[in-house]
GUSE-551676 format. One line per 8 residues: number of its first residue (from 0); their letters; for each residue x negated, y negated, z of N, C-alpha, C. Coordinates in steps of 0.05 Angstrom, whole numbers. Layout:
NUM = a = X,Y,Z,X,Y,Z,X,Y,Z  ... $
This chain:
0 = misdeata = -1273,-3344,2295,-1302,-3341,2298,-1318,-3333,2315  -1336,-3317,2309,-1357,-3303,2330,-1381,-3327,2338  -1380,-3329,2368,-1391,-3345,2382,-1426,-3339,2379  -1441,-3354,2379,-1467,-3356,2378,-1476,-3334,2402  -1464,-3333,2422,-1470,-3320,2442,-1470,-3281,2439  -1441,-3282,2424,-1436,-3257,2421,-1454,-3251,2406  -1458,-3263,2372,-1482,-3262,2354,-1504,-3244,2367  -1510,-3264,2395,-1535,-3250,2401,-1538,-3225,2411 $
8 = dlaalrar = -1519,-3224,2430,-1503,-3201,2435,-1504,-3172,2417  -1492,-3181,2402,-1490,-3153,2374,-1522,-3152,2372  -1528,-3173,2368,-1565,-3164,2354,-1580,-3150,2374  -1576,-3154,2395,-1591,-3139,2425,-1576,-3115,2419  -1556,-3108,2420,-1545,-3086,2415,-1557,-3061,2396  -1550,-3075,2374,-1564,-3066,2352,-1588,-3051,2349  -1606,-3073,2358,-1634,-3069,2362,-1641,-3043,2374  -1627,-3038,2409,-1625,-3023,2416,-1613,-2999,2406 $
16 = idqldaal = -1597,-2991,2387,-1585,-2972,2375,-1604,-2957,2354  -1613,-2984,2339,-1641,-2978,2328,-1669,-2961,2335  -1673,-2963,2365,-1688,-2956,2377,-1685,-2932,2381  -1651,-2925,2396,-1649,-2903,2402,-1652,-2874,2378  -1639,-2887,2354,-1638,-2874,2335,-1669,-2865,2324  -1691,-2880,2323,-1722,-2869,2314,-1721,-2855,2343  -1718,-2856,2366,-1725,-2838,2387,-1710,-2812,2388  -1687,-2812,2368,-1673,-2790,2361,-1683,-2766,2335 $
24 = iaiiaerl = -1697,-2790,2320,-1712,-2776,2300,-1732,-2763,2305  -1753,-2768,2319,-1776,-2769,2337,-1765,-2737,2351  -1750,-2737,2365,-1741,-2720,2384,-1732,-2697,2359  -1724,-2692,2340,-1712,-2673,2322,-1737,-2670,2305  -1758,-2690,2298,-1778,-2670,2292,-1799,-2655,2299  -1798,-2667,2331,-1814,-2645,2361,-1796,-2617,2354  -1778,-2625,2360,-1757,-2595,2360,-1766,-2585,2337  -1765,-2587,2309,-1766,-2564,2279,-1794,-2556,2290 $
32 = aacrevav = -1817,-2577,2301,-1843,-2566,2302,-1843,-2549,2314  -1830,-2551,2342,-1827,-2525,2357,-1820,-2489,2351  -1801,-2507,2328,-1781,-2476,2314,-1804,-2463,2292  -1822,-2479,2284,-1845,-2475,2273,-1866,-2457,2285  -1870,-2459,2317,-1887,-2449,2328,-1872,-2421,2337  -1840,-2420,2334,-1825,-2397,2350,-1826,-2380,2318  -1825,-2383,2294,-1831,-2370,2260,-1856,-2360,2268  -1876,-2374,2273,-1906,-2362,2270,-1902,-2332,2291 $
40 = vkegfdtp = -1895,-2343,2326,-1892,-2321,2342,-1879,-2291,2329  -1846,-2311,2314,-1839,-2271,2304,-1842,-2259,2280  -1859,-2276,2259,-1876,-2262,2242,-1900,-2237,2257  -1911,-2252,2282,-1930,-2224,2284,-1918,-2205,2308  -1894,-2205,2312,-1876,-2186,2314,-1855,-2175,2298  -1857,-2181,2273,-1837,-2179,2256,-1807,-2174,2267  -1797,-2197,2279,-1770,-2196,2290,-1755,-2210,2267  -1732,-2200,2269,-1712,-2214,2254,-1708,-2247,2254 $
48 = viqpnrvr = -1707,-2267,2225,-1704,-2290,2239,-1675,-2291,2254  -1659,-2292,2242,-1632,-2289,2250,-1616,-2272,2282  -1620,-2287,2296,-1621,-2281,2325,-1594,-2290,2333  -1569,-2269,2330,-1534,-2278,2336,-1540,-2288,2371  -1547,-2268,2385,-1541,-2277,2411,-1562,-2306,2420  -1570,-2311,2413,-1586,-2340,2415,-1581,-2364,2399  -1567,-2355,2388,-1542,-2387,2368,-1520,-2382,2383  -1512,-2362,2399,-1483,-2362,2410,-1491,-2377,2438 $
56 = dvvtsrrq = -1515,-2366,2454,-1523,-2388,2483,-1528,-2410,2467  -1541,-2416,2447,-1550,-2446,2440,-1528,-2470,2437  -1502,-2459,2417,-1479,-2457,2421,-1466,-2470,2449  -1453,-2462,2453,-1447,-2453,2486,-1442,-2470,2496  -1482,-2466,2505,-1490,-2489,2529,-1497,-2514,2523  -1499,-2518,2493,-1494,-2541,2489,-1471,-2565,2490  -1453,-2548,2481,-1424,-2555,2487,-1423,-2564,2516  -1426,-2543,2533,-1431,-2551,2565,-1440,-2577,2572 $
64 = qaiqagvd = -1467,-2582,2560,-1485,-2609,2575,-1465,-2622,2551  -1454,-2630,2532,-1438,-2652,2526,-1414,-2656,2537  -1400,-2627,2556,-1390,-2645,2571,-1400,-2655,2598  -1408,-2650,2606,-1428,-2654,2626,-1433,-2688,2630  -1439,-2692,2608,-1450,-2724,2588,-1430,-2737,2578  -1405,-2728,2578,-1382,-2738,2567,-1372,-2745,2539  -1391,-2731,2522,-1392,-2722,2499,-1372,-2706,2487  -1365,-2713,2472,-1344,-2689,2456,-1356,-2665,2446 $
72 = pdfaeqlf = -1352,-2642,2457,-1356,-2627,2456,-1359,-2610,2425  -1331,-2615,2412,-1327,-2609,2388,-1353,-2623,2365  -1355,-2646,2372,-1382,-2662,2360,-1402,-2650,2359  -1412,-2644,2391,-1434,-2632,2390,-1443,-2612,2381  -1428,-2584,2383,-1425,-2565,2369,-1435,-2570,2335  -1417,-2582,2325,-1420,-2591,2296,-1449,-2606,2288  -1459,-2617,2306,-1484,-2632,2300,-1513,-2612,2304  -1507,-2589,2335,-1530,-2571,2336,-1519,-2543,2312 $
80 = rvllteth = -1497,-2544,2301,-1502,-2527,2281,-1518,-2527,2252  -1506,-2552,2244,-1525,-2559,2225,-1559,-2563,2235  -1569,-2570,2258,-1589,-2566,2265,-1604,-2545,2266  -1580,-2527,2273,-1593,-2485,2282,-1592,-2486,2243  -1579,-2496,2224,-1578,-2492,2199,-1605,-2496,2181  -1611,-2528,2194,-1644,-2529,2187,-1669,-2516,2189  -1674,-2509,2223,-1689,-2491,2229,-1691,-2463,2222  -1657,-2449,2218,-1668,-2430,2200,-1680,-2435,2170 $
88 = rievarqr = -1678,-2454,2156,-1680,-2455,2136,-1713,-2455,2133  -1728,-2476,2147,-1748,-2478,2157,-1772,-2457,2158  -1755,-2433,2186,-1765,-2412,2188,-1772,-2391,2166  -1742,-2380,2152,-1744,-2372,2131,-1766,-2377,2109  -1769,-2405,2098,-1779,-2412,2081,-1814,-2405,2085  -1825,-2401,2106,-1849,-2393,2109,-1851,-2373,2094  -1838,-2357,2093,-1841,-2325,2085,-1821,-2312,2070  -1799,-2324,2057,-1778,-2317,2035,-1771,-2293,2039 $
96 = rdpapekr = -1760,-2281,2067,-1756,-2259,2073,-1747,-2254,2099  -1724,-2247,2107,-1718,-2237,2135,-1726,-2212,2141  -1750,-2208,2155,-1757,-2185,2163,-1733,-2160,2181  -1730,-2140,2179,-1722,-2114,2187,-1688,-2130,2183  -1677,-2120,2160,-1655,-2131,2155,-1637,-2106,2164  -1646,-2085,2164,-1632,-2064,2179,-1623,-2064,2204  -1639,-2081,2226,-1633,-2090,2257,-1608,-2110,2246  -1617,-2127,2224,-1597,-2154,2228,-1570,-2145,2219 $
104 = aaeadrgg = -1569,-2120,2201,-1548,-2118,2195,-1527,-2095,2216  -1547,-2081,2231,-1534,-2068,2251,-1529,-2087,2273  -1531,-2106,2278,-1520,-2117,2301,-1490,-2135,2292  -1487,-2133,2268,-1471,-2151,2259,-1442,-2141,2269  -1423,-2165,2272,-1401,-2150,2287,-1373,-2178,2273  -1358,-2166,2278,-1331,-2180,2268,-1328,-2209,2269  -1339,-2211,2298,-1336,-2244,2302,-1366,-2265,2294  -1382,-2239,2281,-1409,-2255,2275,-1407,-2281,2255 $
112 = ldtvasrv = -1391,-2280,2241,-1387,-2300,2220,-1384,-2329,2234  -1367,-2328,2251,-1365,-2354,2269,-1394,-2358,2283  -1407,-2336,2294,-1432,-2356,2297,-1452,-2355,2277  -1455,-2354,2255,-1465,-2370,2226,-1456,-2386,2216  -1441,-2396,2215,-1424,-2414,2193,-1425,-2445,2199  -1434,-2455,2192,-1439,-2485,2194,-1423,-2506,2184  -1412,-2502,2157,-1401,-2524,2152,-1390,-2514,2114  -1374,-2531,2104,-1371,-2524,2078,-1389,-2545,2066 $
120 = dhvvlavh = -1396,-2522,2046,-1424,-2531,2031,-1417,-2547,2001  -1394,-2540,1989,-1385,-2546,1959,-1360,-2533,1963  -1348,-2546,1937,-1330,-2539,1925,-1327,-2540,1901  -1324,-2509,1891,-1319,-2512,1854,-1293,-2514,1842  -1293,-2537,1822,-1277,-2530,1811,-1282,-2525,1780  -1253,-2518,1774,-1260,-2502,1740,-1236,-2523,1733  -1253,-2541,1704,-1232,-2561,1696,-1244,-2559,1668  -1217,-2561,1647,-1221,-2560,1615,-1242,-2577,1604 $
128 = dlvaatts = -1242,-2596,1613,-1253,-2623,1600,-1282,-2634,1623  -1296,-2625,1624,-1318,-2643,1640,-1330,-2667,1643  -1325,-2680,1618,-1332,-2696,1618,-1315,-2726,1631  -1284,-2711,1626,-1258,-2728,1637,-1264,-2724,1665  -1268,-2703,1676,-1264,-2698,1698,-1282,-2712,1721  -1306,-2712,1710,-1325,-2725,1723,-1322,-2752,1716  -1314,-2766,1704,-1303,-2790,1702,-1281,-2800,1711  -1268,-2785,1719,-1245,-2788,1734,-1254,-2786,1768 $
136 = mcarfgfh = -1273,-2762,1768,-1277,-2769,1800,-1294,-2796,1809  -1309,-2796,1783,-1321,-2823,1802,-1310,-2850,1799  -1296,-2858,1770,-1278,-2871,1773,-1257,-2881,1790  -1245,-2861,1790,-1220,-2873,1812,-1219,-2853,1843  -1240,-2848,1844,-1234,-2833,1877,-1266,-2840,1884  -1291,-2864,1876,-1312,-2866,1882,-1335,-2850,1897  -1338,-2827,1874,-1353,-2800,1878,-1385,-2816,1858  -1409,-2797,1863,-1427,-2804,1846,-1436,-2779,1836 $
144 = evtladpr = -1444,-2780,1812,-1465,-2762,1800,-1474,-2747,1823  -1486,-2720,1823,-1519,-2709,1834,-1529,-2698,1822  -1557,-2688,1820,-1570,-2674,1812,-1572,-2650,1822  -1569,-2627,1800,-1563,-2595,1814,-1595,-2590,1807  -1601,-2564,1822,-1626,-2550,1822,-1633,-2535,1803  -1613,-2531,1781,-1620,-2523,1755,-1595,-2530,1733  -1596,-2554,1723,-1576,-2569,1700,-1575,-2548,1685  -1548,-2539,1672,-1539,-2530,1649,-1518,-2540,1637 $
152 = pgvaavav = -1514,-2538,1610,-1492,-2547,1603,-1467,-2529,1611  -1445,-2551,1612,-1425,-2543,1619,-1409,-2545,1656  -1439,-2553,1670,-1434,-2546,1702,-1441,-2584,1713  -1431,-2599,1719,-1432,-2620,1735,-1434,-2623,1766  -1446,-2638,1783,-1433,-2646,1806,-1430,-2670,1816  -1403,-2672,1833,-1406,-2701,1846,-1408,-2701,1874  -1410,-2720,1891,-1408,-2723,1918,-1401,-2753,1930  -1389,-2747,1949,-1383,-2778,1969,-1389,-2774,1997 $
160 = ggvtfvlv = -1403,-2784,2002,-1411,-2781,2026,-1429,-2753,2032  -1418,-2729,2048,-1428,-2708,2057,-1408,-2685,2042  -1388,-2700,2022,-1377,-2682,2011,-1380,-2682,1975  -1392,-2643,1968,-1399,-2648,1944,-1376,-2633,1931  -1371,-2635,1911,-1345,-2623,1885,-1371,-2606,1860  -1365,-2584,1858,-1384,-2575,1827,-1363,-2568,1813  -1366,-2590,1786,-1346,-2587,1768,-1354,-2560,1742  -1344,-2546,1741,-1352,-2526,1722,-1331,-2521,1689 $
168 = gpeaspav = -1333,-2533,1666,-1330,-2535,1646,-1326,-2509,1629  -1306,-2501,1614,-1308,-2474,1587,-1330,-2472,1574  -1355,-2496,1580,-1376,-2494,1553,-1399,-2476,1572  -1399,-2478,1601,-1416,-2462,1619,-1415,-2435,1616  -1391,-2421,1603,-1403,-2396,1597,-1373,-2380,1587  -1371,-2363,1570,-1352,-2352,1555,-1330,-2334,1586  -1335,-2331,1609,-1323,-2320,1633,-1309,-2346,1642  -1318,-2371,1643,-1308,-2397,1651,-1280,-2404,1636 $
176 = arylaerg = -1287,-2403,1603,-1270,-2399,1583,-1247,-2381,1592  -1247,-2357,1597,-1233,-2340,1600,-1217,-2344,1617  -1227,-2353,1648,-1222,-2359,1675,-1190,-2381,1663  -1204,-2402,1654,-1186,-2429,1653,-1162,-2419,1638  -1166,-2404,1616,-1140,-2400,1590,-1126,-2378,1615  -1131,-2363,1632,-1114,-2344,1642,-1099,-2368,1670  -1121,-2379,1687,-1111,-2390,1718,-1105,-2419,1712  -1124,-2437,1694,-1115,-2458,1688,-1139,-2480,1705 $
184 = pgvqhvai = -1141,-2504,1705,-1149,-2521,1718,-1152,-2517,1755  -1172,-2523,1774,-1168,-2530,1805,-1192,-2518,1816  -1182,-2507,1840,-1208,-2501,1859,-1211,-2475,1849  -1233,-2477,1841,-1242,-2436,1834,-1252,-2420,1862  -1268,-2437,1876,-1281,-2423,1901,-1290,-2451,1923  -1289,-2439,1953,-1293,-2454,1973,-1325,-2437,1983  -1346,-2453,1977,-1367,-2443,1989,-1380,-2450,2015  -1387,-2436,2039,-1394,-2444,2066,-1417,-2432,2063 $
192 = evldagya = -1434,-2458,2077,-1460,-2450,2091,-1470,-2435,2118  -1479,-2424,2109,-1484,-2392,2136,-1516,-2394,2135  -1523,-2389,2164,-1550,-2388,2176,-1566,-2364,2155  -1557,-2345,2157,-1570,-2320,2137,-1543,-2309,2119  -1549,-2301,2105,-1527,-2292,2080,-1530,-2266,2083  -1548,-2251,2088,-1540,-2226,2095,-1532,-2219,2119  -1536,-2227,2131,-1524,-2223,2167,-1489,-2232,2160  -1487,-2249,2150,-1456,-2257,2140,-1442,-2241,2126 $
200 = raclvtgg = -1456,-2231,2104,-1434,-2206,2090,-1439,-2188,2107  -1463,-2175,2125,-1456,-2152,2140,-1431,-2146,2151  -1422,-2175,2173,-1411,-2183,2186,-1378,-2181,2171  -1382,-2184,2142,-1357,-2192,2134,-1349,-2164,2121  -1370,-2141,2123,-1373,-2118,2123,-1355,-2104,2141  -1367,-2103,2166,-1353,-2093,2188,-1321,-2099,2194  -1324,-2134,2183,-1290,-2134,2187,-1282,-2129,2172  -1285,-2116,2147,-1264,-2109,2123,-1256,-2114,2094 $
208 = apllteva = -1268,-2139,2100,-1268,-2168,2079,-1278,-2149,2053  -1257,-2152,2032,-1260,-2145,2003,-1293,-2165,1997  -1300,-2156,1986,-1329,-2167,1973,-1328,-2167,1949  -1347,-2180,1929,-1346,-2182,1899,-1372,-2175,1895  -1395,-2184,1912,-1423,-2186,1901,-1442,-2183,1921  -1461,-2165,1919,-1485,-2167,1933,-1496,-2193,1938  -1512,-2198,1952,-1536,-2219,1966,-1548,-2232,1942  -1542,-2262,1922,-1559,-2265,1899,-1583,-2277,1908 $
216 = vdadgheq = -1600,-2282,1909,-1626,-2299,1908,-1641,-2319,1887  -1631,-2336,1886,-1649,-2354,1860,-1666,-2362,1861  -1687,-2381,1843,-1705,-2386,1840,-1717,-2405,1867  -1702,-2430,1872,-1694,-2447,1895,-1688,-2437,1920  -1683,-2402,1926,-1684,-2399,1948,-1655,-2402,1965  -1639,-2403,1935,-1608,-2398,1945,-1598,-2382,1954  -1590,-2368,1976,-1578,-2339,1982,-1549,-2347,1977  -1540,-2329,1961,-1508,-2327,1962,-1491,-2302,1951 $
224 = ffaandpa = -1470,-2304,1961,-1448,-2280,1949,-1418,-2289,1965  -1406,-2274,1945,-1379,-2287,1942,-1361,-2256,1945  -1336,-2268,1963,-1317,-2250,1974,-1300,-2254,1950  -1276,-2228,1953,-1260,-2224,1934,-1231,-2244,1938  -1223,-2254,1922,-1192,-2270,1928,-1186,-2257,1947  -1169,-2276,1966,-1153,-2267,1994,-1121,-2276,1975  -1105,-2254,1967,-1074,-2259,1960,-1067,-2271,1983  -1062,-2273,2007,-1048,-2281,2027,-1053,-2312,2026 $
232 = sgvqlgfi = -1081,-2321,2030,-1079,-2348,2027,-1079,-2366,2005  -1098,-2342,1979,-1097,-2353,1952,-1131,-2364,1956  -1141,-2364,1974,-1165,-2370,1980,-1195,-2351,1966  -1219,-2370,1944,-1239,-2352,1934,-1256,-2368,1953  -1277,-2346,1972,-1296,-2352,1994,-1320,-2347,1978  -1348,-2368,1972,-1372,-2361,1973,-1390,-2373,2000  -1415,-2354,2008,-1421,-2356,2032,-1453,-2364,2018  -1467,-2382,2020,-1495,-2394,2011,-1512,-2400,2041 $
240 = srtghrvg = -1530,-2392,2036,-1557,-2394,2053,-1579,-2411,2045  -1598,-2424,2051,-1619,-2438,2035,-1639,-2430,2056  -1659,-2412,2037,-1683,-2395,2053,-1707,-2417,2038  -1708,-2433,2018,-1724,-2449,2012,-1722,-2482,2014  -1731,-2505,1999,-1736,-2520,1993,-1699,-2542,1997  -1686,-2551,2017,-1661,-2565,2006,-1654,-2583,1986  -1643,-2562,1969,-1643,-2577,1938,-1622,-2576,1927  -1608,-2588,1909,-1582,-2586,1901,-1568,-2560,1896 $
248 = vgtanvvq = -1543,-2552,1896,-1528,-2530,1890,-1542,-2518,1863  -1546,-2494,1863,-1554,-2469,1844,-1534,-2471,1816  -1537,-2482,1789,-1514,-2466,1777,-1507,-2435,1770  -1536,-2425,1783,-1537,-2393,1763,-1516,-2377,1782  -1515,-2391,1810,-1499,-2371,1826,-1471,-2383,1822  -1463,-2413,1814,-1430,-2412,1813,-1421,-2397,1786  -1438,-2398,1762,-1429,-2386,1736,-1423,-2350,1751  -1443,-2343,1767,-1443,-2316,1773,-1417,-2308,1784 $
256 = lfdalap = -1401,-2324,1800,-1378,-2315,1806,-1355,-2313,1787  -1352,-2333,1767,-1336,-2328,1739,-1346,-2310,1733  -1369,-2304,1723,-1372,-2277,1715,-1364,-2248,1730  -1363,-2243,1752,-1359,-2231,1766,-1327,-2214,1769  -1311,-2249,1759,-1283,-2238,1767,-1276,-2239,1736  -1302,-2234,1708,-1281,-2229,1687,-1278,-2196,1685  -1258,-2200,1659,-1245,-2169,1666,-1276,-2155,1642 $
């Protein structure tokens, strides 16, 4: 049984952690405010929002700072990539466009995707029975249903922690029904969140990756495009950037890939 002294020590340490967390949130808010000021300056000079060299410098220098501070550099990089993604979303949300797209595309290189990719955003699963699949994910694995940005019949989303699956049934569209009939249920594609979808696509074009679609933008500011299925790995990739409010997955872009795959 824990002693009274140890209980008091734990309470004091937890109070200190709470104070540090509050300070961390305050610093993040201050950083985002500074980024909004940067966005205003960029607007005055018609400067592209995405600055790959700056992103690389931030990630590299923060990794080094983490090493010097005794913090795992991979953890620090993950933290800053998420922060950079939110910074980019806020900047672009001011104008809903990234100026000088030709410059952005011209600067793209084969390794550029490593600069702008931040995390797996969601995984799309094709399922024969949407209700049964949703119930199973929630009852057996502890997921919970989440709100979609543009709900439609045949599509549901479930999440646990920071992991999101989008379930798509045959009633979503005739293309989905054909996909299930030909390929069966399972992972249909993995969506990677990137700072800028246009830049990410230009990087893949430079690298010779086969692509299925152009960048599509929905009403909520999701920019998304899809690569062709890679026969060597069997993976189908989507790439998504949020330029508007941080809302749930948009179903229009999810169904778009099924339509693109339809004969």
